[in-house]
C-alpha positions in Angstrom: -31.4 -2.7 -2.7 -31.6 0.8 -1.3 -29.1 3.5 -2.2 -27.8 3.7 1.5 -27.1 0.0 1.6 -25.3 0.1 -1.7 -23.2 3.0 -0.5 -22.3 1.1 2.7 -21.2 -2.0 0.7 -19.0 0.0 -1.6 -17.3 1.8 1.3 -16.6 -1.6 2.9 -15.3 -3.0 -0.3 -13.2 0.1 -1.0 -11.1 -0.1 2.2 -10.6 -3.8 1.7 -9.3 -3.2 -1.9 -6.9 -0.5 -0.6 -5.7 -2.9 2.2 -5.1 -5.8 -0.2 -3.4 -3.5 -2.7 -1.1 -2.2 0.1 -0.2 -5.8 1.1 0.6 -6.7 -2.5 2.8 -3.6 -2.9 4.6 -4.4 0.3 5.3 -7.9 -0.8 6.6 -6.6 -4.2 8.8 -4.1 -2.4 10.4 -6.8 -0.3 11.0 -8.9 -3.4 12.7 -6.0 -5.2 14.8 -5.2 -2.1 15.9 -8.8 -1.8 16.8 -8.8 -5.6 18.8 -5.6 -5.0 20.9 -7.4 -2.3 21.3 -10.4 -4.6 22.5 -8.3 -7.5 24.9 -6.4 -5.2 26.4 -9.8 -4.1 27.0 -10.7 -7.7 28.7 -7.4 -8.5 25.9 -5.9 -10.6 26.0 -2.5 -9.0 23.7 -0.5 -11.4 21.1 -3.2 -11.4 21.3 -3.5 -7.7 20.7 0.3 -7.2 17.8 0.2 -9.7 16.2 -2.7 -7.8 16.7 -1.0 -4.5 15.2 2.2 -5.8 12.2 0.3 -7.2 11.8 -1.5 -3.8 11.8 1.7 -1.8 9.4 3.3 -4.2 7.0 0.4 -3.9 7.4 0.5 -0.1 6.5 4.2 0.0 3.4 3.4 -2.2 2.5 0.6 0.1 2.6 2.8 3.2 0.6 5.5 1.5 -2.1 3.0 0.4 -2.2 1.6 3.9 -2.8 5.1 5.3 -5.5 5.7 2.7 -7.1 2.4 3.7 -7.2 3.5 7.3 -8.9 6.8 6.3 -11.5 5.0 4.2 -12.1 2.5 7.0 -12.6 5.3 9.6 -15.0 7.1 7.2 -17.0 3.9 6.6 -17.4 3.4 10.4 -18.6 6.9 10.7 -15.9 8.1 13.1 -14.3 10.5 10.7 -10.7 11.8 10.7 -9.6 13.9 13.6 -7.0 16.6 12.9 -4.4 17.7 15.5 -4.5 21.4 16.2 
């Protein structure tokens, strides 16, 4: 296996790993946000706020990882990242 082919495989696998990690984080954030609503309904205010904070933090991490996945995908296709001037 040549070095160039190995590099191409790792780039393809890398953006897929970031994409799957982002989907997992998004699902976890939805679970925590739903738990926060459930705790609020039962009157557990502090637990609800903590669950909501965790959910929003995981949502932010999911969006960041999704953006990172898009960057790695663009680099693996050879298009690069264009910056706005």
